[in-house]
C-alpha positions in Angstrom: 0.0 0.0 0.0 2.8 2.4 0.9 4.6 1.7 -2.3 1.5 2.7 -4.4 0.8 5.9 -2.4 3.7 7.9 -3.6 3.2 7.2 -7.4 -0.5 7.8 -7.0 0.1 11.2 -5.3 2.6 12.1 -7.9 0.2 11.2 -10.7 -2.6 13.3 -9.0 -0.2 16.2 -8.6 0.9 16.1 -12.2 -2.7 15.8 -13.4 -3.8 18.8 -11.2 -0.9 20.9 -12.5 -1.8 20.1 -16.1 -5.4 20.9 -15.4 -4.5 24.2 -13.9 -2.3 25.1 -16.9 -5.0 24.1 -19.3 -7.6 26.2 -17.5 -5.3 29.2 -17.5 -4.6 28.8 -21.2 -8.3 28.6 -22.0 -9.0 31.6 -19.8 -6.4 33.6 -21.7 -7.9 32.5 -25.1 -11.4 33.5 -23.9 -10.2 36.8 -22.7 -8.6 37.6 -26.1 -11.9 36.6 -27.8 -13.7 38.9 -25.4 -11.4 41.8 -26.2 -11.8 41.2 -29.9 -15.6 41.1 -29.7 -15.7 44.2 -27.5 -13.6 46.1 -30.1 -16.0 44.9 -32.9 -19.0 46.1 -30.8 -17.4 49.5 -30.3 -16.8 49.8 -34.1 -20.4 48.8 -34.7 -21.7 51.4 -32.2 -19.7 54.1 -34.0 -21.1 53.0 -37.3 -24.6 52.9 -35.9 -24.3 56.5 -34.6 -23.0 57.6 -38.0 -26.0 55.9 -39.8 -28.5 57.5 -37.4 -27.0 60.9 -38.2 -27.1 60.2 -41.9 -30.7 59.0 -41.6 -31.7 62.2 -39.8 -30.1 64.3 -42.4 -31.8 62.5 -45.3 -35.2 62.4 -43.7 -35.6 66.1 -43.0 -38.9 67.3 -44.5 -37.4 69.9 -46.8 -34.8 67.4 -48.1 -37.5 64.8 -48.8 -39.6 67.3 -50.7 -36.7 68.6 -52.7 -35.7 65.0 -53.8 -39.4 64.2 -54.6 -39.7 67.3 -56.8 -36.3 67.2 -58.5 -35.5 63.5 -58.9 -38.9 61.9 -59.1 -40.7 64.8 -60.8 -43.5 64.7 -58.1 -45.8 67.6 -57.3 -48.6 68.4 -55.0 -52.0 67.5 -56.4 -54.4 70.3 -57.4 -57.6 70.6 -55.5 -59.7 69.2 -58.4 -57.4 66.1 -58.3 -58.1 65.3 -54.7 -60.8 62.9 -53.5 -61.9 62.8 -49.9 -63.3 59.5 -48.7 -65.5 59.3 -45.7 -66.5 56.1 -43.9 
């Protein structure tokens, strides 16, 4: 029994050390992944802000009306062209 105890303890110690090293390695890999994903998130937040600013610029009433008149050749209907529907 005493002869088996020392090799068994050595084996358990080595297995524990290898497990700790593996856990630390995985932790570092996951941390690097987290940093990469956070950087991507920050870039997307900047892009989202720019898109919102661009959308607010393009959807101003005056801008929409100008584009409708110039590019689409649209105009307001005359009163005789309007039809009012009532329920």
